[in-house]
BAFI-3210 file (N, C-alpha, C; in Angstrom, 3 decimals, decimal comma, padded with zeros to 6 digits):
// residues 267
n [1|2|3|4|5|6|7|8|9|10|11|12|13|14|15|16|17|18|19|20|21|22|23|24|25|26|27|28|29|30|31|32|33|34|35|36|37|38|39|40|41|42|43|44|45|46|47|48|49|50|51|52|53|54|55|56|57|58|59|60|61|62|63|64|65|66|67|68|69|70|71|72|73|74|75|76|77|78|79|80|81|82|83|84|85|86|87|88|89|90|91|92|93|94|95|96|97|98|99|100|101|102|103|104|105|106|107|108|109|110|111|112|113|114|115|116|117|118|119|120|121|122|123|124|125|126|127|128|129|130|131|132|133|134|135|136|137|138|139|140|141|142|143|144|145|146|147|148|149|150|151|152|153|154|155|156|157|158|159|160|161|162|163|164|165|166|167|168|169|170|171|172|173|174|175|176|177|178|179|180|181|182|183|184|185|186|187|188|189|190|191|192|193|194|195|196|197|198|199|200|201|202|203|204|205|206|207|208|209|210|211|212|213|214|215|216|217|218|219|220|221|222|223|224|225|226|227|228|229|230|231|232|233|234|235|236|237|238|239|240|241|242|243|244|245|246|247|248|249|250|251|252|253|254|255|256|257|258|259|260|261|262|263|264|265|266|267]
n.u [003,134|002,365|001,426|003,754|004,875|002,917|003,308|005,894|005,469|003,646|005,321|007,443|006,055|004,980|007,694|008,275|006,324|007,094|009,536|008,689|006,902|009,136|010,594|009,234|008,425|011,093|011,358|009,637|010,295|013,022|011,839|010,323|012,459|012,981|013,010|012,490|010,832|008,521|007,502|006,781|005,103|002,871|002,183|001,514|-000,849|-002,615|-002,245|-002,756|-005,815|-006,837|-006,388|-007,604|-009,782|-011,392|-010,992|-011,189|-013,945|-015,217|-017,889|-019,331|-021,320|-021,377|-022,862|-024,217|-022,641|-020,786|-018,283|-016,091|-016,222|-016,275|-013,566|-012,305|-012,172|-010,537|-008,125|-007,356|-006,841|-004,657|-002,881|-002,224|-001,211|001,177|002,489|002,743|004,329|006,759|007,751|008,578|009,771|012,177|013,082|013,793|015,390|017,484|018,512|019,349|021,541|023,307|024,198|022,577|020,501|021,157|022,817|020,385|019,347|021,235|020,955|019,369|016,912|013,370|012,632|010,453|009,870|011,179|010,154|007,035|007,662|008,183|005,718|003,883|004,398|003,982|001,221|000,701|001,332|-000,664|-002,855|-002,779|-002,863|-005,218|-006,929|-006,382|-007,585|-010,105|-011,126|-010,648|-012,255|-014,982|-015,178|-014,644|-015,343|-018,167|-018,579|-020,701|-020,390|-020,996|-020,134|-019,968|-019,133|-016,786|-015,176|-015,079|-014,171|-011,477|-010,603|-010,498|-008,985|-006,646|-006,135|-006,114|-003,806|-002,016|-001,473|000,235|002,400|003,596|004,262|006,035|007,868|008,940|010,179|012,100|013,555|015,144|015,723|018,384|019,695|020,050|018,609|016,007|014,039|013,624|012,295|009,972|008,475|008,591|006,555|004,522|003,326|002,324|000,539|-001,320|-002,476|-003,719|-005,192|-007,193|-006,905|-006,451|-007,908|-011,381|-011,923|-013,961|-013,633|-011,556|-009,722|-011,416|-009,739|-008,034|-009,633|-010,111|-007,517|-007,422|-008,502|-006,613|-004,424|-003,566|-004,097|-006,401|-008,510|-008,319|-009,077|-011,958|-013,104|-012,497|-014,012|-016,498|-016,961|-017,482|-020,046|-019,796|-020,358|-019,641|-017,555|-018,155|-018,040|-017,474|-016,067|-014,811|-012,709|-011,561|-010,575|-008,994|-007,145|-005,905|-004,578|-002,804|-001,480|000,015|001,232|003,250|004,417|005,708|007,593|009,135|010,105|011,701|013,396|014,908|015,722|017,451|019,479|020,188|021,721|023,968|025,218|025,975|027,169]
n.v [043,050|041,575|039,835|038,521|037,461|035,575|033,854|033,052|031,597|029,568|028,334|027,489|025,776|023,695|022,699|021,660|019,695|018,198|017,015|015,210|013,515|012,244|011,138|009,619|007,739|006,521|005,243|003,552|001,963|000,948|-000,744|-002,790|-004,066|-005,555|-008,543|-009,905|-008,166|-007,578|-010,287|-011,570|-009,591|-009,537|-011,864|-013,495|-012,268|-013,249|-015,976|-016,652|-015,963|-017,527|-020,015|-020,033|-018,463|-019,340|-022,192|-023,279|-023,879|-021,411|-020,658|-020,828|-019,159|-015,655|-013,866|-011,425|-012,229|-014,544|-016,434|-016,384|-013,661|-012,325|-012,795|-011,317|-008,831|-008,532|-009,932|-008,301|-005,903|-007,006|-007,508|-004,876|-003,733|-005,052|-004,473|-001,882|-001,619|-003,037|-001,678|000,638|000,458|-001,432|-000,191|002,266|001,935|000,475|002,278|004,402|002,912|001,999|004,973|006,295|007,728|009,875|011,175|012,010|013,653|015,733|016,726|019,072|018,239|018,164|017,692|015,997|014,673|012,367|010,536|010,826|009,352|006,826|006,242|006,498|004,402|002,176|002,415|001,975|-001,083|-001,563|-001,258|-003,087|-005,611|-005,741|-005,370|-007,874|-009,577|-008,523|-009,603|-012,370|-013,087|-012,373|-013,966|-016,631|-016,759|-016,011|-013,429|-010,669|-007,642|-004,170|-001,907|000,707|-000,108|-001,439|000,530|001,798|000,019|-000,346|002,475|002,823|001,219|001,921|004,353|003,945|002,907|004,465|004,907|002,760|003,073|005,355|003,798|001,857|004,035|004,695|002,507|002,120|004,416|004,437|001,523|-000,795|-001,628|-004,541|-005,400|-004,671|-006,125|-008,057|-006,972|-005,940|-008,261|-009,575|-007,725|-007,361|-010,178|-011,230|-009,020|-009,005|-011,618|-011,473|-009,314|-010,229|-010,684|-012,954|-015,096|-014,695|-012,273|-012,881|-015,584|-015,756|-016,606|-015,197|-013,556|-012,646|-011,285|-008,732|-007,657|-006,916|-004,656|-002,542|-002,650|-001,415|-002,816|-003,984|-001,998|-000,729|-003,237|-003,581|-001,293|-001,981|-004,121|-003,425|-002,030|-004,243|-005,298|-006,804|-008,004|-005,794|-004,067|-001,541|002,030|003,571|006,031|005,873|003,681|005,280|007,514|006,236|005,367|007,625|008,460|006,687|006,932|009,854|009,204|007,242|009,150|011,060|009,449|008,644|011,181|011,750|009,699|010,412|012,725|012,022|010,742|012,889|014,158|012,546|012,492|015,219|015,870]
n.w [-016,659|-014,899|-016,677|-017,465|-014,913|-014,252|-016,653|-016,510|-013,957|-014,715|-016,864|-014,443|-013,057|-015,009|-015,618|-013,185|-013,070|-015,118|-013,998|-011,904|-013,227|-014,736|-012,801|-011,519|-014,049|-014,394|-011,859|-012,195|-014,249|-013,071|-011,006|-012,147|-013,514|-011,331|-010,139|-007,867|-006,369|-008,103|-008,924|-006,043|-005,130|-006,971|-007,540|-005,107|-003,459|-005,428|-005,546|-003,066|-002,708|-004,734|-003,586|-000,922|-001,492|-003,407|-003,942|-001,641|-000,247|-001,481|-001,833|000,296|002,698|003,532|005,527|003,523|001,272|-000,671|000,328|-001,438|-002,317|-000,014|001,018|-001,224|-000,810|001,528|000,607|-001,299|000,263|001,384|-000,672|-001,571|000,859|000,660|-001,220|-001,017|001,478|001,062|-001,459|-000,325|002,003|001,570|-000,840|000,184|001,954|001,098|-000,885|000,584|001,865|-000,334|-000,672|-002,728|-002,106|-000,931|-003,224|-004,793|-003,278|-003,001|-005,619|-007,819|-007,966|-006,599|-003,281|-002,931|-005,125|-005,310|-003,205|-004,657|-006,969|-006,140|-004,633|-006,620|-008,354|-006,360|-006,243|-008,836|-008,837|-006,959|-007,977|-010,240|-008,819|-007,447|-009,630|-010,872|-008,822|-008,931|-011,433|-011,303|-008,816|-010,133|-012,349|-011,469|-008,879|-008,325|-007,655|-007,461|-008,455|-009,425|-011,999|-010,461|-007,945|-008,427|-009,287|-006,782|-004,828|-006,045|-005,967|-002,905|-002,006|-003,170|-002,596|000,328|000,892|001,323|004,267|004,868|002,707|004,202|006,471|005,462|004,711|007,127|007,942|005,807|006,616|008,667|009,051|008,489|005,366|004,654|006,768|006,423|004,715|006,196|008,657|007,441|006,466|009,382|010,692|008,475|007,936|010,457|011,158|009,057|009,484|011,896|011,457|010,122|007,428|006,223|006,801|007,930|010,414|012,155|012,947|014,215|017,299|020,325|021,801|020,085|018,159|019,659|019,263|016,690|015,838|016,736|014,837|011,798|009,240|009,702|009,555|006,854|005,436|006,701|005,141|002,894|002,543|002,597|000,322|-001,153|-000,569|001,828|004,986|007,736|010,438|012,977|011,943|008,677|009,309|011,349|010,544|008,551|010,153|012,033|010,075|009,250|011,386|011,776|009,466|009,828|012,274|011,323|009,402|011,023|012,562|010,010|009,070|011,930|011,390|008,988|009,818|011,345|010,077|008,157|009,808|010,294|007,989|007,344|009,842]
ca.u [004,295|001,353|001,160|005,120|004,695|001,996|004,003|006,898|004,746|003,392|006,559|007,957|004,834|005,205|008,965|008,315|005,487|008,006|010,418|007,838|006,522|010,342|010,990|008,143|008,809|012,407|011,278|008,631|011,327|013,865|011,154|010,406|013,703|013,720|011,891|012,361|009,944|007,390|006,644|005,857|003,842|001,840|001,624|001,324|-002,102|-003,548|-002,303|-003,734|-006,923|-007,221|-006,284|-008,559|-011,274|-012,025|-010,704|-011,635|-015,457|-015,704|-019,434|-019,830|-021,777|-020,720|-023,673|-025,008|-022,233|-020,047|-016,855|-014,948|-016,332|-015,614|-012,171|-011,918|-011,797|-009,388|-006,894|-007,040|-006,136|-003,052|-002,078|-002,280|-000,003|002,435|002,862|003,381|005,349|007,899|008,397|008,963|010,764|013,085|013,591|014,506|016,704|018,686|019,099|020,258|022,671|024,229|024,179|021,864|019,430|022,388|022,833|019,285|019,329|022,481|020,789|018,366|015,481|012,416|012,686|009,187|009,508|011,735|008,793|006,193|007,973|007,706|004,193|003,011|004,689|003,326|-000,058|000,238|001,194|-001,540|-004,051|-002,807|-002,923|-006,535|-007,476|-006,680|-008,556|-011,601|-011,459|-010,775|-013,632|-016,042|-015,240|-014,684|-016,023|-019,669|-018,516|-021,435|-019,836|-021,436|-019,171|-019,494|-018,901|-015,651|-014,372|-015,195|-013,240|-010,080|-010,288|-010,413|-007,528|-005,394|-006,020|-005,942|-002,270|-001,117|-000,669|001,319|003,676|004,257|005,023|007,130|008,761|009,716|011,207|013,176|014,431|015,306|016,456|019,704|019,463|019,818|017,546|014,620|013,197|013,047|011,580|008,896|008,244|007,956|005,512|003,473|002,476|001,347|-000,333|-002,147|-003,372|-004,288|-006,642|-008,332|-006,875|-006,040|-009,088|-012,151|-011,824|-014,716|-013,120|-010,306|-010,419|-012,026|-008,988|-007,139|-010,416|-009,868|-006,457|-007,414|-008,829|-005,386|-003,808|-003,932|-004,633|-007,703|-009,383|-008,245|-009,919|-013,120|-013,418|-012,478|-015,106|-017,913|-016,991|-017,929|-021,131|-019,534|-020,226|-018,238|-017,732|-017,822|-018,454|-016,353|-015,408|-013,797|-011,533|-010,820|-009,978|-007,733|-005,767|-005,444|-004,145|-001,416|-000,276|000,626|002,364|004,293|005,298|006,685|008,561|009,783|010,810|012,685|014,656|015,499|016,679|018,913|020,313|020,655|022,557|024,835|025,834|026,437|027,754]
ca.v [042,647|040,510|038,421|038,078|036,573|034,475|032,841|032,342|030,719|028,336|027,496|026,671|024,687|022,856|022,266|020,678|018,369|017,338|016,284|014,704|012,545|011,680|010,448|008,286|006,626|005,715|004,447|002,100|001,246|000,311|-001,857|-003,394|-005,080|-006,323|-009,680|-009,931|-007,240|-007,739|-011,345|-011,817|-008,457|-009,664|-013,440|-014,006|-012,200|-013,671|-017,321|-017,036|-015,612|-018,809|-021,233|-019,818|-017,831|-020,089|-023,478|-023,907|-023,056|-020,190|-020,661|-020,284|-017,469|-014,534|-012,924|-011,204|-012,347|-015,739|-016,371|-015,734|-012,159|-011,388|-012,747|-010,496|-007,682|-008,888|-010,101|-006,854|-005,165|-007,537|-006,955|-003,336|-003,315|-005,479|-003,472|-000,296|-001,722|-003,602|-000,758|001,697|-000,027|-002,030|000,416|003,599|001,217|-000,005|003,560|004,834|002,001|002,406|006,273|006,784|008,731|011,385|011,773|012,615|014,951|016,626|017,336|020,091|017,905|018,399|016,391|015,037|014,122|010,999|009,878|010,815|008,427|005,349|006,302|006,097|002,860|001,218|002,534|001,106|-002,399|-002,142|-001,379|-004,388|-006,727|-005,756|-005,905|-009,462|-010,272|-008,647|-010,644|-013,924|-013,114|-012,192|-014,805|-017,937|-016,608|-015,738|-012,031|-009,631|-006,476|-003,443|-000,939|001,463|-001,080|-001,838|001,903|002,154|-000,775|-000,075|003,653|002,710|000,127|002,516|005,515|003,452|002,050|005,571|004,764|001,402|003,609|006,071|002,783|001,581|004,934|004,642|001,343|002,583|005,712|003,438|000,303|-001,322|-002,004|-006,038|-005,871|-003,950|-006,886|-009,105|-006,298|-005,780|-009,551|-009,557|-006,957|-007,584|-011,086|-011,216|-008,443|-009,385|-012,707|-010,914|-008,076|-010,929|-010,448|-014,099|-015,762|-013,635|-011,912|-013,344|-016,974|-016,101|-016,714|-013,972|-012,640|-011,928|-010,232|-007,504|-007,148|-006,544|-002,863|-001,666|-002,900|-000,511|-003,214|-004,357|-000,675|-000,937|-004,262|-003,024|-000,448|-002,824|-005,176|-002,250|-001,816|-005,281|-005,581|-007,838|-007,288|-005,069|-003,769|-000,061|002,995|003,922|007,126|005,480|003,301|006,451|008,234|004,996|004,884|009,026|008,556|006,072|007,564|010,846|008,577|006,863|010,219|011,652|008,458|008,474|012,339|011,567|008,931|011,145|013,953|011,747|010,298|014,108|014,828|011,811|013,125|016,894|016,100]
ca.w [-015,530|-014,300|-017,478|-017,357|-013,830|-014,828|-017,632|-015,702|-013,009|-015,692|-017,258|-013,648|-012,769|-016,010|-015,564|-012,041|-013,227|-015,832|-013,269|-010,839|-014,133|-015,179|-011,538|-011,439|-014,956|-014,095|-010,571|-012,659|-014,966|-012,407|-010,218|-013,576|-013,502|-010,112|-009,943|-006,438|-006,071|-008,969|-008,624|-005,243|-005,085|-008,182|-007,396|-003,496|-003,300|-006,168|-005,193|-001,624|-003,281|-005,433|-002,604|000,277|-001,531|-004,564|-003,941|-000,289|000,462|-001,853|-002,194|001,757|002,940|004,779|005,431|002,032|000,191|-000,601|000,965|-002,511|-002,440|001,388|000,957|-002,330|-000,069|002,471|-000,080|-001,912|001,326|001,425|-001,879|-001,598|001,700|000,404|-002,515|-000,299|002,416|000,306|-002,400|-000,001|003,139|000,910|-001,601|000,547|002,705|000,086|-001,809|001,379|002,084|-001,208|-000,825|-003,954|-001,705|-000,688|-004,361|-004,903|-001,961|-003,516|-006,986|-007,847|-008,070|-005,490|-002,586|-002,784|-006,402|-005,047|-002,631|-005,503|-007,536|-005,175|-004,393|-007,920|-008,735|-005,421|-006,431|-010,112|-008,579|-006,195|-008,990|-011,033|-008,082|-007,234|-011,085|-010,812|-007,837|-009,282|-012,578|-010,531|-007,976|-010,807|-013,338|-010,972|-007,581|-008,190|-007,001|-008,174|-008,492|-010,508|-012,292|-009,439|-006,925|-008,675|-009,054|-005,452|-004,559|-006,605|-005,227|-001,307|-001,844|-003,705|-001,443|001,359|000,664|002,017|005,502|004,423|002,230|005,197|007,440|004,821|004,503|008,417|008,037|005,099|006,982|010,095|009,145|007,730|004,055|004,781|007,645|006,124|004,060|007,373|009,017|006,710|006,783|010,857|010,868|007,710|007,703|011,540|011,129|008,299|010,201|013,127|010,873|009,535|005,892|005,540|007,272|008,518|011,661|012,755|013,099|015,031|018,798|020,752|022,231|019,046|017,658|020,246|019,048|015,436|015,848|016,946|013,487|010,407|008,121|009,504|009,230|005,503|005,161|006,648|004,105|001,294|002,588|002,646|-001,068|-001,813|-000,241|002,711|006,465|008,303|012,026|012,834|010,951|007,728|009,292|012,325|009,764|007,939|011,079|012,493|009,046|009,019|012,644|011,810|008,627|010,561|013,049|010,610|008,756|012,019|012,429|008,969|009,335|012,675|010,898|007,912|010,075|011,975|008,706|007,769|010,838|010,063|006,580|007,678|011,202]
c.u [003,752|001,481|002,582|005,082|003,769|002,768|005,268|006,509|004,211|004,356|007,424|007,095|005,012|006,459|008,741|007,305|006,353|008,808|009,768|007,497|007,936|010,606|010,268|008,189|009,941|012,277|010,471|009,719|012,474|013,086|010,727|011,216|014,245|012,636|011,410|011,241|008,447|006,954|006,172|004,923|002,697|001,412|001,003|-000,069|-003,276|-003,418|-003,157|-005,063|-007,744|-007,573|-007,519|-009,777|-011,820|-012,146|-011,454|-012,997|-015,751|-017,260|-020,057|-020,524|-021,367|-021,744|-024,708|-024,353|-021,373|-018,872|-015,958|-015,208|-015,870|-014,069|-011,480|-011,388|-010,525|-008,053|-006,547|-006,370|-004,637|-002,293|-001,482|-001,116|001,134|003,504|003,508|004,425|006,582|008,477|009,090|009,977|011,947|013,898|014,192|015,452|017,688|019,331|019,866|021,665|023,990|024,846|023,579|020,867|020,276|022,664|021,615|019,144|020,124|021,811|019,603|016,785|014,693|012,584|011,475|008,852|009,929|010,569|007,487|006,473|007,406|006,401|003,468|003,186|003,851|001,821|-000,422|000,220|000,087|-002,611|-003,996|-003,105|-004,803|-007,198|-007,918|-007,552|-009,681|-011,764|-011,439|-012,160|-014,729|-016,328|-015,448|-015,420|-017,187|-019,536|-019,523|-021,114|-020,157|-019,998|-018,701|-018,900|-016,906|-014,666|-014,179|-014,068|-011,908|-009,743|-009,953|-009,376|-006,556|-005,170|-005,695|-004,468|-001,548|-000,554|000,453|002,709|004,184|004,959|006,139|008,130|009,682|010,530|012,341|014,288|015,172|016,070|017,572|018,973|019,104|018,888|016,198|013,596|012,680|012,305|010,272|008,187|007,558|006,576|004,331|002,718|001,638|000,404|-001,408|-003,069|-004,185|-005,427|-007,559|-008,162|-006,703|-007,315|-009,884|-012,217|-012,687|-014,447|-012,165|-010,674|-010,596|-010,846|-008,067|-008,329|-010,380|-008,669|-006,451|-007,683|-007,330|-004,462|-004,510|-004,492|-006,344|-008,908|-009,235|-009,220|-011,662|-013,782|-013,567|-013,731|-016,487|-017,834|-017,580|-019,305|-021,096|-019,839|-019,144|-018,530|-017,372|-018,105|-017,332|-015,603|-014,370|-012,883|-010,944|-009,868|-008,887|-006,436|-005,187|-004,398|-002,724|-000,765|000,314|001,636|003,326|005,130|006,323|007,853|009,534|010,671|011,973|013,862|015,326|016,205|017,733|019,802|021,078|021,905|023,947|025,596|026,383|027,185|029,175]
c.v [041,392|039,131|037,467|037,034|035,374|033,363|032,089|031,388|029,454|027,624|026,673|025,419|023,548|021,946|021,104|019,637|017,559|016,263|015,367|013,474|011,681|010,875|009,278|007,260|005,966|004,987|003,446|001,021|000,488|-001,046|-002,893|-004,559|-005,571|-007,379|-009,858|-009,066|-007,632|-009,098|-011,932|-010,593|-008,863|-011,123|-013,984|-013,616|-013,014|-015,433|-017,525|-016,642|-017,061|-019,930|-021,018|-019,079|-018,646|-021,555|-023,923|-023,171|-021,628|-019,760|-020,753|-019,146|-016,965|-013,625|-012,554|-011,756|-013,848|-015,484|-015,725|-014,205|-011,608|-011,264|-011,635|-009,316|-007,614|-009,124|-008,987|-006,080|-005,904|-007,448|-005,467|-002,939|-003,823|-004,781|-002,142|-000,646|-002,035|-002,485|000,277|001,273|-000,549|-000,933|001,684|003,006|001,078|001,263|004,111|004,147|002,252|004,200|007,060|007,986|010,092|011,956|012,520|014,123|016,350|017,192|018,166|019,591|017,807|017,468|015,512|014,453|012,606|010,135|009,694|009,673|006,966|005,330|005,914|004,752|002,063|001,060|001,778|-000,270|-002,777|-002,191|-002,593|-005,225|-006,714|-005,796|-007,296|-010,114|-010,279|-009,445|-012,068|-014,177|-013,010|-013,442|-016,202|-017,665|-016,294|-014,385|-011,213|-008,249|-005,406|-002,427|000,171|000,687|-001,164|-000,794|002,293|001,733|-000,604|001,443|003,678|002,152|000,997|003,929|004,990|002,820|003,215|005,355|003,710|002,188|004,669|004,956|002,300|002,557|004,980|003,910|002,012|003,696|005,323|002,626|000,312|-001,593|-003,844|-006,277|-005,549|-005,083|-007,853|-008,296|-006,083|-007,009|-009,966|-008,759|-007,127|-008,785|-011,505|-010,037|-008,570|-010,564|-012,043|-009,808|-008,941|-010,720|-011,901|-015,260|-014,614|-013,589|-012,840|-015,007|-017,183|-016,151|-015,248|-013,082|-011,719|-011,007|-008,851|-006,854|-006,545|-005,169|-002,182|-001,894|-001,803|-001,389|-003,718|-003,171|-000,721|-002,123|-004,035|-002,247|-001,108|-003,398|-004,355|-002,399|-002,821|-006,024|-006,407|-007,019|-006,919|-004,570|-002,366|000,874|003,169|005,035|006,792|004,636|004,488|007,196|007,679|005,111|006,252|009,098|008,043|006,687|008,693|010,312|008,217|007,936|010,778|010,667|008,578|010,053|012,281|010,894|009,701|012,428|013,374|011,552|011,643|014,635|013,986|012,340|014,426|016,932|016,103]
c.w [-015,143|-015,505|-017,616|-016,006|-013,981|-015,848|-016,808|-014,594|-013,688|-016,198|-015,990|-013,255|-013,713|-015,953|-014,001|-012,201|-014,488|-015,095|-012,551|-012,050|-014,564|-014,217|-011,419|-012,624|-015,036|-013,157|-010,926|-013,407|-014,301|-011,507|-011,245|-013,736|-012,171|-010,019|-008,689|-005,708|-006,708|-008,957|-007,260|-004,790|-005,825|-007,859|-006,420|-003,218|-004,314|-006,027|-003,962|-002,086|-003,778|-004,485|-001,545|-000,203|-002,486|-004,675|-002,704|-000,018|-000,355|-001,802|-000,817|001,725|003,934|004,555|003,764|000,822|000,205|000,126|-000,014|-002,461|-001,192|001,259|-000,049|-001,674|001,113|001,715|-000,966|-000,948|001,280|000,381|-001,884|-000,498|001,284|-000,678|-002,018|000,604|001,843|-000,712|-001,785|001,343|002,435|000,117|-001,078|001,404|002,042|-000,797|-000,638|001,843|000,757|-001,415|-002,092|-003,236|-001,148|-002,210|-004,917|-004,196|-002,420|-005,059|-006,688|-007,945|-006,846|-004,533|-002,703|-004,069|-006,197|-004,328|-003,649|-006,510|-007,236|-004,933|-005,556|-008,525|-007,839|-005,772|-007,954|-009,879|-007,491|-007,186|-010,002|-010,139|-007,812|-008,433|-011,213|-010,170|-008,445|-010,460|-012,231|-009,901|-009,041|-011,894|-012,681|-009,720|-007,316|-007,730|-008,066|-007,899|-009,854|-010,737|-011,162|-008,348|-007,187|-008,844|-007,572|-004,593|-004,550|-005,920|-003,544|-001,300|-002,150|-002,692|-000,024|001,425|001,328|003,340|005,610|003,759|003,331|005,952|006,881|004,643|005,854|008,363|007,182|005,304|008,339|009,880|008,306|006,339|004,083|005,753|007,287|005,484|005,383|008,422|008,895|007,061|008,374|011,128|009,829|007,841|009,375|011,888|010,068|008,716|011,335|012,943|010,506|008,004|005,615|005,778|007,888|009,860|012,585|013,612|014,026|016,609|019,440|021,213|021,111|018,377|018,326|019,896|017,449|015,070|016,149|015,562|012,751|009,321|008,359|009,314|007,718|004,834|005,360|005,776|002,718|001,281|002,496|001,351|-001,849|-001,677|001,012|003,771|006,988|009,729|012,047|011,661|010,086|008,416|010,616|011,585|009,184|009,163|011,803|011,297|008,891|010,244|012,278|010,686|009,260|011,385|012,431|009,903|009,586|012,495|011,409|008,974|010,517|012,198|009,700|008,395|010,779|010,832|008,212|008,616|010,662|009,112|007,125|009,135|011,176]
res [m|s|s|y|a|t|t|v|t|q|v|r|f|g|h|t|l|t|i|y|a|t|e|a|k|y|e|l|l|k|v|m|r|q|p|a|y|v|v|p|t|l|t|f|p|v|l|f|y|v|m|f|g|l|l|f|g|g|k|q|s|m|g|p|v|n|l|a|t|y|v|l|g|t|y|g|a|f|g|v|i|g|a|s|l|f|g|f|a|v|g|v|a|t|e|r|g|f|g|w|l|q|v|k|r|a|s|p|m|p|p|l|a|y|l|f|g|k|l|v|v|s|m|i|f|s|a|i|v|v|s|l|l|i|v|l|g|i|v|f|g|g|a|h|l|s|a|s|m|i|l|k|f|l|g|t|l|i|i|g|s|l|p|f|a|a|m|g|l|a|i|g|c|t|a|a|p|n|s|a|p|a|i|v|n|v|l|f|l|p|m|s|f|l|s|g|l|w|v|p|v|q|v|l|p|h|f|l|q|q|v|a|p|l|l|p|p|y|h|l|a|q|l|a|l|l|q|v|g|a|p|t|v|g|s|p|w|q|h|v|s|a|l|t|a|f|t|v|a|f|v|v|l|a|l|r|g|f|t|r|e|d|g|k|v|n|g]
***
């Protein structure tokens, strides 16, 4: 009996894994057919890094590293945040608007498989963006990164995308399909500037430097800078704690929006 129960559990687990993997596969195929997401997500961070990190003063010193290495950390965070926010916010809001999310929820698919698929896709694009920046930084920017530094840098940014995936989910669960892209841009671009992702936070006016720690991109950028050997502010645990708190807050907002939507459907 015990052996039978174990076999059944293994079969169910394998079946569940197949469902999650299938959802992620088709989510990736769907996104690859959407140039409005793919092109900006992959090109904007790279173009900004080339312009501001390589062409304009890339050899200037930023403590123990040059400017090209420093902004490798900040533009890496910029790329990951963009991939996560737009992937979740616009995708979820659009699918809500077309009723596709209701179809998904009515199917026997595990509810988390839907979110898992979107998270995997956003992490794949995040990894591609960061990898492109690393290659540019090493080949053209004089960034001296060991294999372990590269792995830590990649891992930090990919795991650090979770708060922004949660933020995107919160927007997607509450915003109308047509307004979601505008909301993301209104939040994403100012947050990026104020958090020191475009220019080092040290060169911002003093009062803006006081605002930066209140924003989630700042904390991810500080963790990314730590991995490339650039100067940082605060301890890693402070930044991890802040990102964890933001993640919880955004998940709560997303659940409230999801519950409200569920009430409209069943009410």
